[in-house]
N, C-alpha and C positions, 0 to 999 in steps of 0.2 A: 536615758534617765539622768536627772540632775545628780551630780556627784555628792552634794551635801545631803540630798534626800536619801541616797543609798547608804551613806555613812550613818545617818540617823536611824534608818531601818535596822541596820546591823547592830548598832548600839542598843536600841530599845529591845529588840528581840533577844539579844544576848543577856541584857540585864534582867528581863523577865524570866528567862530560863535559869539563870544563876539564882535568882530569888526563890524560884520553885524548888531548886535543888537543895538550897539551904533550909527551906521549910521542911522538906521531906527528911533531911538529915537529922533534924531534932528528934524525930521519933524512930529513926532507923536503928537497927541493932549494930553492935560493934562488929565490923567486918563486912558490912553491907547485907542486903536481903538474900544474897546468894550464898549457899553453904559451900558450893564448889566454884571457886573463882575461875579456875582454868576452863571448866565447861561453859561458864557464862561468857568468858572472853571468846571462846570458840564460836558460840552462837552470834555474838556481836560481830565477829569477823565475817560471818556469812552475810549478815545484814549490811555491813559496811561495804563488802565486796560487791554485792548485788547492786547497791546504790551507786558505787563508783563506776561499775561497768555501764549501767544505764545512763548515768550522767555523762560519761565520756562519749557515748554514742550520740546523745542529744547535743552536746557541745559541738561535736564534729559536724553534725547536720546543720546546726544554727550558724556556725562559722562559715561553712561552705556557702550558705545562702547570703551571708553578710559580704563575703568576698566577691561573690558573683554580682551582687548589687553594686558594689564599689567599681568593679571592672566594667560593668555595663554602663555606668554613668560616664566613665572616662572614655570608653569606646564610642558612645553616642556623641559626646562632645567632639571627638576627633573626626568622626564621619561628617558631622555638620560643617566643620571647617573645610573639609575636602569638597563637600557639595557646593559650598559657596564658590570655590575656585572652578568647579565644573560648570556651574551656572553661567560663568562669564563666556563660555564657548557656545552657548545656545544662540538661536536667532535673536537679533537685537531687540525685537519688539517684546520679548518676554524676559530679558535679562534682569531688568529692574524689578519686575513683578516677582520672579522666583527668588531673587536675592533678598528682597524685602520680607517675603514670607519666611525664608530661612532664618533671618534675623529675629523675626517674631517667634518662630518655633523655639529658637535658643533662649530668648527672653522668657517664654512661657515655661520652659523646663526649669530654668533657674528661679522663676518667680512663682506664679500661681500654681503650676503643676507640682513643684517641690513642696509648697505649703500644704497642698492637698495630701501628699504622701505623709507628711508629718502628722496631719490630722486623721489619717486613716480613711479618707473619703475619696481616694483616687479611683477605686472600683475598676471597672473594665472600660471606662471611657477613653476614647482616643484623644490625642492632642488635636484640638480643632485646626491648628495650622498644618498638621500632617494631611488632613482632608483637603484643605485649600491648595496645598502644594500639588496634590494628585490631580485636582480639578484643573489647575493651571497647566500641568504637564500634558493632560489629554488634548489640549489645544495647540500643542507644539507640533510643527511640521518641519523637521530637520531636512535641509537640502544639501548642504556641502558635506564632504567626508568628515570634516572636523566636527560639525554639528551632529552628524549621525553617530560618531564615536562618543561624543559627549552624552548623547541621549542614552546610548547603551550603558555607558559608565554610570550615569545617574541612577538607572534602574538597579544596578548592582549595589550602589551606595545606599539607595533607599532601603533595600532588603537588609543590609548590614545595620543601618540606623534603627529599623524597627526591631531587629533581633536584639540589639543592645538595649533598647528601651524596654523590651519584655524582661530582660535580665534585671534591669533596674527596678521595674515595677514589682517583680516577683518578691524582692526583698522587703517591700513595703507592707505586704499582707501577712507576713509571718509564716513560718514553715513548721512550727511545733504544734501538732494537733492537741486538742483538749485532753484526750485520754492519756497522753504522755505527761501533761501537766498534773493530772489527777494522780497518776502513779508516783510521780516525783514528790508531790506534797504528802501523799500517804506514807511513802517510805521515810521521808524526813520526819514525819510525826512519830512513826514507830521507833525510829532511832532515838528520838528525844525521850519517849516514854521508857524505852529500855535503859537509857542512861540514868533515869531517876532511880532505878533499882540498884544502882551502884552507890547510892547514898550510904555513907558510913559515919556513924556518930563517933567512932574512934579515930577518925582522921581529921586533920585540921581543916577549918572552914575554907581557908584560902586554897588548899589543894583541891577540895571538892568544887569550889567555884571555877578553878582553872580547868578541871576535868570537863565540866559541862560547858563552860564558856568557849573553849577552843573548838569543840565539836559543833556547837550551834552557830558560832560566827562563821566557820568555814562553810557549813551547809547553806546558810542564808546568803553568803557572798556568792556562792556558785549559782544559786537560783537567781540572784540579781544579775549575774553575768549572762545567764540564759535569756533573761528578759531583755537585756541590752542587745544581744546578738539577734534576737527575734524581732526587735523593732529598732533598726539601726538609724532611722531618719529622725534626728532630733538635734537640738542645739547644744546639748551637753558635751562633756569630754568624750572624744572618740566617735561622736555621731557623724554620720555621713552628711556632707554639705555639698551644694552645687558648685564647688570650687572649679572643677574641670570645665563646666559650661561657662562659668563667669570668665575664666581665662580665654576660652574660645571667643567669647563676645568681644573681649579686648583686642584679640588678634584680628577678628573680622573687621572691627572698626578701623584698625590701622590699614588693612588692605583696601578697604573701600574709600579711604581718604584720597587715594590716588586713582582708583579705577572708577568709582561712582560717587564722587564728592557731593552730588546733589540728591542722593538717595534719601527718601523719607520713609521709614518703615511704617506700615499701617497698624501700629500698636503702641501701647505705652511701655514703660520700662519693665512692667511685670508680665508683659505678653498678652494683655487684654486688647482686643480689637478696638480701634478708634474710628 
């Protein structure tokens, strides 16, 4: 989420809440609507504790997904770099094909695939270059011991790459179910309504504004944090970007300048087939 949009949301919602508090305060009795302030504070403590426990659980769930997506993206990039090295040990007739398709896979992840994650349209579709790599691999017939070892190693690296990709994709679809969002917003609304009953015409307006403003700003900020963790792929502050795969592409280019200087990948810079 854009940081300026988030700040605007917090300021607007807090301003509306403070305004409503001051409006209710005009008609509130001296000492608030509660005759027993201690009992009212106890009930509010139950509301706040329940909300805090639920919020803490959901934040942990969302952050775990965020961290798994970040780690998956880094692992996927590292495995692709390793596969490029492994591909150089294959039979000479498939080295350029496998290497070119790996480069296109990396470009696709950092390009069109990443854009689809940001747009929420990645779905369950496979990376098309992963399919092409498998089709090329099926035609490989390793003969020498080094080729056979490379073939076996490639299969292990392919499994690691697909597992890392699954971790990355998992973070793009969000992990917080709708019922949890409903409960969080409902609890937040109930806390806001309960706060209005603390309106006190005998207390200064600035104190009443501070009372409502701090509570609402914290709640809204936490809900925005959940939204950020639940949708980590964006260009704003803290959003996950394809930095790891872009670094891998730079390393691959440097390696290929000496090993395969004539290689022409069958794709454009965004990973689209040419």
